[in-house]
N, C-alpha and C positions, 0 to 999 in steps of 0.2 A: 667643172672647169670655170663655169660662170661665177660661182662663189669665190673661187680662188682669185679670179681677176678683180672682182670687187674688193676682196681683201687687200690685194696688192695696191689698188688705187688708193684706198683709204690709208693704207700703211704709209704710202709715199707722202700723202698730203698732211698727215698728222703725226708722223713719227720721227721728225728730225731730232738728232741728238742735241742735248744741251751744250755739249762741248764740241759740237759741229763736226770738226774734222775726224774725231774719233767716233767711229760708227760701225754698224754691222753691214751696211750697204754703201757701195761707192760706185759712181758712174764717171767715166772719163770720155769726153767727146774726142773725135779724131781731129787732126790738123793737117794742113798742107805744108810740105817742106820743099822749098826750092833748093835748099842746101841739104844734102843727104846726111843723116845721122845714123850711124851703124849701131850705136848702142841705145837700146830702149828697154828699160828695166823697171819693174814695180818693186818698191821697197815697202815691206809690211811689218808693222810692230804693234805691240799691245801691252797693256798693264796686267793682263790675266796671267796668273801663275799656272793656271791649268791650260795645257796645250789644246788647241782647237784648229779645225781646218778652215781654210779660206779657198773658195773655188773661183777661178777666173773664167769669165764667159766673154765671147765675142760672137756677134750675130746669133745670139741665143744658144750657142754651142759651148759646152764646157771645154776649155782649152787646157786646163791643168788645175792642180790642187797643191797647196803648201800648208804645212802645219807650223803655227807660230805660238809663242808664249813669251812672257816677260823675260828679258835677258836673252832671248833667242829669236831676234828678228830674221826674216827671210826675204829673199829676192826671187823674182820670177821674170824670165826673159820674154819680152813681147815681140812677136813678129811684126815686121813693117806692114804686113798685109792686114793686121788687126787694128792699127792705130793711126797710120799716116797715109796720105796720098801724095803722089808726085807726078801724076799724069793729068793734063788738063781735062781729060775725059772723066776724071773722078771729081772734078770741081763743078759747082753749080748743078749737081745731080744727086739723086738719092742713091746712097751706097750702103754697104753692109759692114761698116767699120765702127770701131768704138769698143770700149771695155765696160764690163759690169763685174763687180767683185762682191761675193756674198760670204760672210763669215758667221760662225755660230755665236761669236761674242764680238763686242766692239773692238776696232783696231784702227790704226793710222795707215794711210796709204798715200804714197807719192809716186808719180811717174817721173823718172829721171832719164833724160836723153843726152847723148853725147856723140860728137863726131870725133872719135879718137880723143886727142887732147886739145882740139882746136875750138870746139864749141860745146856748150853744155847748158842745161836748164833744168829746173825742178817745177813740175806741175803738181801743186798741192791739192789733193782731192778734199772737198769740203763735206763729203758724205751727203746725207739728205739735205743739209743746209745749202748744197750746191745745185739743187734741182728746184725748178719753179716754172712760172708761166710768163714772166716778163723779165727781159734783160736789156741792157745797153752794151754795145760792143766797145772794147778798148783795144786800140793798136797804137804803136808809137810812130811819131813823125821821123822823117829822115830827109836831110837836104841833098843827099847824094844819090846819084843814079846807080842802080845795080840790079842786074837781072837775077842775081843770086839771093836777093832780098825779096820779101813779100809781106803782105798782110794776110792773116788767116783767122777765120771765125767758124768753128765747126759746132753743130748742135747734134745731140744724140737723144732719141726718144726712149722713154721708159715704159710706154704703153702703146698698144696697137691703135691705129686710126687717130694719130695725133696730128692735128692741123696747125701748121706754123705759118705766120706771116711776118716777113722782115721788111722794114721800111727804112730808107736812108735819105739823106738830104737831097731834095729835088734839084739843087744847084750844083751838086758834086758831080764831077766828070770822072767816073770810076770805070777803070778797065778791069773787068772780071775775067778770070780764067774759066773756060768752059762754056761761056755764054755771053751774049750782049743783050741784056734785058732792055725792053723798050720803055719801061717806066722805072720809077724809083721804089718799086715794091715788088715783092715776089712771095707767092703762097705755095706751099707744098704739103704733102701728107706723108707721114712716116709711121711705120709699124715699130713695135718694140724691137730695139737693137739696131734699127736703121739710123742713118745719119745724113747730114747735108753740110757741105763745106763751101763757104764763100771765101774766095782768095783772089789776089791780084799781085802782079809783080811790081818791083820797085823801079820800073822804068816806064814812064818818067818817075822821078822821085816824088812828085806830087801825088802819085797814086798810092803811096804808103799809108796815108793818114785819113783820107776823106771818109772811109767806112767807119771810123770812130764815131760813136754816138748813134749808130744804126740801132733801131728799136726792134726787138724780137719778141713776138707775142705768140703764145700757143694755148690750146684749149686743154692740154694735159701736160704733166711735168716733163721738162727737158733739162739738159745740162749744156753749158757753153764753155768751150775752150777757145781763148782768143790771144792774139799777139802777132809776132812776126817770126818767121823761120826763113831767112834770118832778118836782122835789122841792125840799124846803127842810129841811135837817137842823139849821138853827139854832134856838135856843130863845129868842132875845131878841126876834125880830120876825117877824111873819107876812108882812111886806112882801117881795114878790119871790119868785122861784123860778128854778131853772136845770135844765138837763139834766145828769143824774148817771148815767153809763153807762161800763162797761168790760167787756172780755172776761175771763172766768174761766179757770182752768186746772184740770185734773183733780187729784184727791186725790194721785195718785202723783207730782205735781210740787211738792208743798208742802214747806215747811221750818219751822223753829222759832226762827230768829234773824233779826232785822230791824233796820234803822235807817231813820229818816225825818228829812227836813229840812223845817222849817216852811215853809209856802207863803207867800202874799203878804198875809195878814191878821195884822198884828203884835199885835193886842190882843184880838180877838174869839175867845176860846177855844172858844166853842160851835160855830164853823164851821171850826175846825182840829182836828187830832187824827186819829182813825181808828176803824175798826170791825174787830173780830176775830170770826171765825166758827169755832167748834170742830168738829172731825170725830171726836173720840173723847171718851168720858167721862173725867172727872177731869183735865181739861186746866187747868193753872195758868198764869196770866199774870203776868209780872214786868216792871217798868218801870225802866229806867235802872240796872240791876244790883241793885235792891233784893232783899233776901232774903225779903221778905214779898210773897206774891202779891197783885196788885191784884184778881184775880178767879179763881174756879175754875168751869170750865164743863163741861157735859156735851155730848154730840154734838148738833149742831144749834143750840146756844145761842150767843148773841152777846154781845159786850162792847164798849161804846163807850168809846174812850180820849179823854179830854179834851185839848184843846190846851194846857191848863195844865201838862201833863207835859213839854212841850218845855223843854230846858235851854239857856240862852243860852251859847254857846261863843265868841262874838266879836261885834263890832259888826254888827248886822243878820243874825246867823246863829244859829239855834237848831236843835238836833236832839234826837232821842229814840231810845233803844235799847229794843227790845222782845224778850223771849224767852219761850218757852213750853215746857212739859214735853212737849208732843206737837205734831205738825204742825197748823198752822192756816192759814186765810185771813186776810190783813191787807190792808185797803183804806185808803188815806190820804184824808182829807178835804181838799179843795182849795177855796180861796176867794181873793177879791181885795178888798183895801181894806176888810175888815171888813163886807162887804155880803152879806146873806142872798140877794141876787139873783145871786150869783156862785158858787153851790155846784157842786162836782164831786167825783168820786173816781176813784182809779186803784188797780189791784192792785199791791201792793208785792212784788217778788221777794225770797226769803230770801237771806241772805248765805252764801256758801260759797266756798272757795278755788278752785273750778272755774269761777267766773264768767269770762267772756271777758276778754281784755286790750285789746280795742278795740271800739268801736261805730262802724261806718263804712258809710254815712253816713246821718244822719237829715235828711230834706229839708224845706225850707220851713217851719221851725219856727214862724215868726211869722205864717203865713197860715192863714186859715180861709175856708170857703165862705160868707162873710157879705156878699158883694157882691150886685149886682143879679142877680136870677134865680139866686142861689146861686153866683156866680162867686168864684173864689179871690182873696182880698184880705187886706190887713193892716188890721184895724179900727183906727179912731182910738183912741189911748191904750193900745194893746197893749204890754204888757211881758212878756217871756218870761224865766223864771228857769230856769237849768239847774242841777240838783242832781246831784252826782257822789258815789258811795260807792265807796271803794277801800281796799285793805289799807294799813295804816300803813307808811310808808317808801317808798311808790310814787312814781314819777316820772310826772306827768300832763301831758298837753297837750290843748288844745282847738283844733282847726284849726291844729295845729303850734305853738301858742303856750302857754307854761306859765301857769297861773293866777297872779295876784298873791297876795301874802301876805294881803291883805284878803279874798280869795276862798277861801282855805284853804291848807293843810288844817286842819280843826278836829277835835279829839278827840271821841270818842263815850263819854259817861259810862256805865260799866258794861261796856265792851268796848274794851280797848286795842289790839286787832288791826285796828280799822277807823277810818277818818277820813272826813270829809265836806267837800265844796266847794259853794259857791253862786256862780253867775255870772249876773247880771241883764243884761237888754238884749240877749239873743241873737236873731240874725236869720239867715235863709238856711239853709244846709246845715251840719250839724255833724258833725265826726269827733272822737271822744273816744278817746285812747290812753293806756294805763297799762302799766307793766311788771309790774303785779300784777293780781289779780282786780279787776274794775270793773263797776259797773252805773250807769246814768244815766237820768234822767227829766227831763221839763220840766213846769213848772206856771206858770200865769199867766193872762192874759186881759186884759180891759178893764173898763170901769166896770160893765157889765151882764152879764158872763159870765166864769166861771172854768172852767178845764179843766186836765188834766194827763195824763201817761202815761209809763210807763217802757218802755225799749226793749231791755232785755237781762236775762238772768238768770232766765228763767222755767222753767228746768230745773236741778235741783240736782246733776245728774251730767252728764258729757260725753255728747254724742250724735253719732251719725254722720249726715251729711247727704249728699245727692247734689249734687255740684257741677254736673254736666251729665248729660243723658241720663236714661233711665228703666230701661234694661236693657242686658244685654250683647249686642252690642258697643255702645260709645258711652257707657257709664255711668262716671262718675268720682265717687268718694266722697271726702268730706273731713270733718275735724273742725277746730275752731278752730286757727289757726296760732300761738297764743300759749303753748303748753305747752312743756315742756322736752324731753321724749322721747316717741316714738311707736313702737308695735309693732303691726302689723296681724296679725289672725288670720283664718283660714278654717276653720270647723268645729273650733275650739279648737286648731288647729295654726298655729304662727307661720309667717308668710310671709317667706322669706329676702329681705332687702333692703328690705322694706316698712317703713321707719322714718321717713317724713315725714308731714305732716299730711294728705296726699291719696294716694289709691291707685286705680288703674284695674283693676278685677277682670276676669279672663278666664274664670272659672268661676262657675257658680251655687253658692250655699251660704250659710251663716250667717257673717257678717262681724262682727268686733268689733275694737276698738282699746284697747290698754292704754296709758294716758298717765301721765306724772308731771309735777308742777309744784311748785316751791318745796318747802315742808315738808309738803305734802299727801301722804297715803298714796297709792300707785298706785291708779288707778281703771280699771275696764274698762267700756266703753260697753255699753249694751243691744245685743242682736243686731240687725243690719240684714240683712234677707233679700234676697239678690240673685238675680234670675232672668234667664234668657236671653230675648232678644227672639224674637218669631216670626221664624224663619228663612225667608226667601223665596228660592226657587231656581227655576231653569228647567231643564227636561230635554227630550229629544227621544226618541221611539220610533217604530218603523215597525210598522204593522199589516199583516200579510202574509196571514193565512188567514181574513180576514173577521171576526175577533174578537181581543181582547187582554185578558188578565187582568193588571191593574196591582196589584202588591203594594207597599204603602207601605214605604219604607225611608228612614231618616234619612241625610242627606248627610254630616254631621259628628258628630252626637250619638251616643254609645254606647248610648243607651236603645233599648228595643224598643217599637215602636208598639203602642198599645192599640186593638184592633179597634173598640170602641164609640166611639172618638173620630174615626174617619175620616168625613169629610163632603165632599161635592162643593160647592165654592164657586161655580164657574161651570161649568155643564154644557156638553157639546160641542154645536156647532150643526149638525154633519153626521152625527150618530149619536146613540146612546143610551148612557147609563152608569148603573150601579146599584152600590150598596155591599152586600156580603154582611155582614149585621150580626154574624154569628158569627166570620168570619175577617177581616173588614175589607178583603177583596180587592175591587177595583173592576173590574167587567166592562164592557168597551167593545165595542159593535157598530156599525160604520159603516152609514149608510143604503145600501140596495140600489143598486148601480151606481155608488156614489160612489168617486172616486179623487182624492186630493189631500191637502191639509193640514187638520187639525182641531185644536182646542185644548180642553183640559179643565184646570180649576184645582181642586185638592183639598187638603185640610188634614188633619193628624193630629197626635196628641200621644203622648208617651212614657209609660213605666211607672214613673218615679221617684215614690215616695210623696209627696214634697213639692215638689221642684224640677223641675217637669214641663217638658220641652222640647217645643216644637211647631214644625212646619214646614209651609209652604204651597208647593206645587209647581205651577208652570205648565208643563204637559206639552203639547208640540206633537207631534201624531200625524201621521205620513205614511201614508196608506192606499194601499197598492200591491199589485200582483199578485205571487204567488210564481212562480218559473220552473217550466216544464213539464218533467218528467223521466220517464224510463222505465228499466226494468231492463235489464241487459245481461249477456252471458256472454263470458268470455275463456277461450280454450283454448291451451295451450302444451305443448311436449314436456317430458319429464322432464329433470332434471339428472343427468348421469352420476354425480356424487359423492354424490347423494342422490336416488334415483329416485322417492321419494315427493313431491318438490317440483319446482316449475318456476319459471322466471324470467319474471315478468309485467311488461308495460308497461301500467300501469293507465290511463294517459292515452289509450290507444286504445279504452277502453270508451265506446261511443256511447250516453251516457245522456241527452243532450238535443241538439236541433238549433237551440236558440235562441242567437243571438249575444250577445256582451257579458256573458257569465256568468263566474264564477270557480268553479273546482272545487278542492276539497280532499278528501283521501282519509283514511279512518279504518278501524281494524280492527273496530269494532262500531258498532251504531246509537246506543248511548248516547254513545260518544265523538263521533260525528258531530254529535249534538244539542248536546252540551256543549263541543264543540271541544277535546277532550283527546286526547292520544296520537296526534297527526297523523302520517301516513305521509309522511315528509319527502322520500323519493326514489321517487316513484310509478313512474317509468319503469324502475326496476330493483328490482322487488319480488319476493323469493323467498318462495314460500308453497306449501303443499300444497293439495289440494282444499278448497274452502270458499267464504266470501263476504267481500267488503269493501264499504264504503259510501262513496258520493261525496256530499259536501255541495255542492250547486250553489246559488250565491248570485248575485243580480243587483245592479244598481247601487243599488237602493233598500234593500239590506240584507236582502231577503227570501230565504228559502232553502227548498229541499226536499232530501230525502235519497233517493238512488237506490241500489238494491242491485245489486252486480256479483257474479255467480257465477264462481268460479275453478275450471277443470277442468284437471288435469294428465294428459296422455296417458301411460300406463305403457309401459315397453319391450315390444316385440313380438318375441319370439324364435322361431327355427325349432324346430319340434317334431320334425323328422326328423334334424337335425344333431346327432350325438352323438360322443362320444370313441370312438376305435378302438384296437384292439390288433393289431399285425401283427408279423411276423418282422422282425428288424432289417434284414435284407438285402432285404426285399421292398418294394413300393409299393402305394398304395391310392388310392381316389377318395373325395372329400368332397362331399356333396350338401346344400345349404342348403334345399332344398325349394322348391316353387312358392308363388305368392301375394304376393310382395313387389314393390315398384315399382322396386327396384334392388338390385344386389349390388356390393360392393367387398371383394375378398379381400386379405389381407395379402401375397399373392403378386403383387398387381396385377391379378389376373383380375377381370372384371366379369360373369362368367357364374354361372348357378345352381350349377354343379359345377366342381370342379377335380380333375384327374387326376395320376397319377404323383407322388403325395404320399408322402413318406417320413416316418420317425419325426420328430416335432417338435410345436411349438405354433403354431397358426394362428388368425386371426380373420377375421370377415367382418362388414361393415357392411350391415345389412339396412334398407332404406328402406321405411317405411310412411307414406304421405302425405308430410308434411313432417318427420316424425320419423325418426331413424336410431337403430337399436339395434345396438350393437357386441357380437357374440357370439363367444366364444372356444371353440375346439375343440382337443383334443389327440389326437395319434396316438402311442400308446405302443408301445415295443418289448415284445414278449411276454417274459414272465419265463421264462428257461430252467430246465428241471427240473434237479435236482441229485441225483446218485447218492449217497445218504446212507451206504449201506453195502452190502456184498455178503457174503452168508453162503455158505461152501463146505462142502459135506458130501459126502465122497468125490468123485465126479466130477460132482456137481450144484452149481449155484450159484443162489442166490436174490438178485435185485437189488432193493434197497430205494431208493425215489425220493421226494424231496420237491420242493416248488416247482412252477413251471409250472402248467399247467391240464390236469387229467386229462380224459379217459383217456390213459394213457401207452401207448407202443409200444416194444418192446424188440427188439434185433437183435445178433447177434455177427459179422455180415458187412456191415452197412449196406445190405443189399439185401433180405434177407428179414426181414419184421417180424412180430412176434407180440404179442398182447395180454397173454400171460402173462409174469410176471417171473421164471419158473424155467426154467433150461436144464439138461438132464440129459445124462449120458454124455459129458461133455466130456473131451477128451484132457488128459493132464498137460502142465503147462508154461504158457507165457504165452498169455492169451486177451484179445481186445479186445471190450469190451462197449459197445453203442450204445443210447441212450435218447432218445426225443422225445415231446413232449406233443401236445395236440390240434391245435396250430398247424402241426405237421410242419415246423418250422424245421430248420436244420442241427442234426443230433443231437449230443448230448453223448456223448463216448466216454471210456472208462477202460480202461487196460491192467491186467490182473490176472494173478496167477500161481496156478495150481492145483498145489499141492504133490503130491509123490509120497506115496502112501498106504501106510503100513506097518501091518499089523494084528497081527503077531506078532513078539515078540523072545524070544531064548533066551540070557539073559545068563550064559553059562558060559565065556566067554573062549576060545571055539574059533575066534573070528574070523569066525563066521557069525551074522548077526542078533543080534549082542551088544547093540547100542544102537539107540535111536530117534533118528535124526539129522536135524535141521532147520537145520543150520548154513548151508545154501544160502540161507536167508531172512534171514541176519544183516544183509544190507544194507537190509532193509525198515525204514522208520521205525516206531518205537513197537512193536517186535516183543515180544510176550508169549507165553511158552510154559509151560503149567502142566499137571501130572498130578494127577488126583484119584482117590481110591479110591471104592468103590461107595457109601460113606457121604457123599461130597461133601467129604471132607477132602483138602486139597491136600497131596501128599506129595513133590512135586518142582516146582522152578521153574527153567526154562532161562534162561541169561543168557550174557554174554560169557565169564564165567569157565569155565563148563562147555561152552562152544561150542554152546549150544542143543541139547544132547544129553542122553539119559536112558539109564542103564545098568541100570535095574530095581532101583535101591536107593532107600531113603528118605533123602533129603537127602545122598546119596553115601556112606552108611555101611552100612546094613543092607539086605540083599536083601529084596525084598517077596515075599510068598507067591505061588505060582502062582495066576493068576486074571485076570479082566477089570478093566481100568482105563480111565479116560476122560482124553482130552487135549483141550486148548483152546489154539488158536493164533490170535492176532489181530495185525494190523499195518495200516499205512496205505500205500496205493500212492503211488508217487512221481508224482503229478499235482497240478494246481493246487488241486484240491479235497481232496487228501489223503484219498481214498476209503477208508473203513474196510473191512477184510476180516476176516472171522471164519471160521476153519476148525476143526472139531471132529469128534471120532469116538471109537471105542473101540480098545483094543489088548489082545491077550492076551499075558500074560507067563508063560513056562514056565521055571522054574528047574530045572536038572539038576545035581545035586550029584555 
């Protein structure tokens, strides 16, 4: 409801129709009648060829509905209880009178009142152009005393809590009906549909006019009906009176340029002319282009224009041009046949180039509720005069017929831009069309009543109206279709392609239209605020765990809901629901033991500061049980390519025994609840030790999550099966050990042990339960030792060994073995040396030569012991033969040139001194390992000269 009230407020402020009186909404304030009028009737007409309904309200209650369309205007009889007061207790008091009319499309509305055939008047509704926040009252003066005459000014509120303050002249001595206020101001508060009437009788006569110029200010839109029921503004005769009444417009709809066409009293100037009410100080009034002001007025003052100021422009046609320096109210006096009994008045709209180009259509212009019991009829002698004001040079038609030359156009003295027409004898329905700005009104009556009213031009600027609908979707906006160009804007941004007189908004916001016409400067309409309708949607949810938290969320609007706006419209019947005032979340709990469908209707609004979206959701709840689940464990063997993982078939996890459920698998509990990262191939799921989760859902959409523990059996290997080292030529036994459920060797054997195994790589598959571990074992050939070198010293040898596995054993006959690597007292010549390691495999053997040992030479050329000769070793690879003195200096080197001999000289030249010298001989034996041999010792040289 809050949103609807906001919508209504903005609609009123921003939605006045461009052609003013043709509107979708009309308000008519009540009036006080001192003279009874039995006939009270609404006359409704439209240009829409499609029929639509108009509903009439009073005191916010629908009082009736009529259907209208073009060519088919309708009437509606209004009870006195709805529109007028006649008891002083209803004056100067808050009452529940007044009318509000609501149509699906724009229409014209007049309230016509009649007292049989003696009094009559037309109150022309200005639509939304007739509501506002500031007005000045207009009533007519009368020099004659009459308790049947009065002044009346009634206001009607369009919204609740409307504060109204009325101020009148502090020097006026006004006798009000219903109260005697102590001051010249009065404030009151009205709710929508309520009203307040200021009224006073015409006795004394001076009481008829002082309330004119009273200022009415409100904080919310109101409408004003003012005048006299009855009155007689003539000065020539006190005989007779008539109803004088019309609806006013707010100050912001006023103008300062006017034209009037004389009504139907040709000679009585006291009952022709008009009344000006000023709204600002220093307002000058000029007539017919005169440079001299006819009057200068301050705010609230009035000036009566005599009918003598009409200028005859042609046979039976007189008009008058009025201009003011500031905006004013102008009411034209209406009369018939110079009779004071036919007085009336109507508000005159100001001239401006944005007046509409057509008035389509005004219905039943010759009828009044003057028949029996207030029936609509044409009183005898009724003559209706149609007055048209339009721009000079315009082409005009009335009901598709151009006026005759005798009917116009006639110039307006003082303003060459406008012309007037008069057409008498009008009946039925009227459509006035001009190709330029136009306004039109009727005046006329019969012998005992005069009345009149204008039907367009009550707003000086173009205004947006709703063509159909109230909100989005379904709302169509329009301006008058008689302008030259159009451009629609939303929030001051031009809407592409929106260049016609109507537009269907799809978004809320502030809408305006820039229009151009003729020589007028471009004009932009006031803002029309567009709101979205209350969106009504339906949703379904399942309640699975005995409760449900409902978080409001808009279906289409981007706004965020405001928690304080959440309300339950229709509570559930099979459970309880409550709103958390802080979060806006609705908590629903079904009744104990209930299963089935339940319904809750809730409403919420968004957070936009101005254009608030609201949504009402009808939520159907299915209360159902969740599936029963249990935890499960899956165990699988390891994968050989990654022993930390296993291949699981998750579908084998027995998490529920209930039929008709759906299972989906997820890596985490969060994923299972949110249905993210689903395991799409659960029958082949590779994973290490851990857990997965199964979302188990039933046909009702309820679910529970079960945990499945995943266990990967690690490989179980033999602790006794180890790699072995054997001699290449031997065999061994491999034992996988006890405790396995089965064995399968690479040799094909299925026993715990295999025998007669030589050097090589073997595997065995060890079965533990259902898992098989493949274990590899290697039988290595032992590493043979290598005789790295042999040192010979005289008849002793020292064998140096690397490789193999110590301890080593040594032999020179391959039979007798010793742990020492030294052999002594060996004979000269070739010797075979054997070595084996701890594995006692086939020994390594090396043939060596133990050279002949010479310890003394006497190089005296006697042929005996002259040289140290090792030429017998010349066939040994890498033979090196060196002689050193006692200081370690090499003094001789044997080679092929000297035959690996030494004759006791230094480098073959100088004999050395007698003494001891050292020799070193090394070579490699001719075997595959090229065993190094080193032989060294000392030698005595004796030189005999």
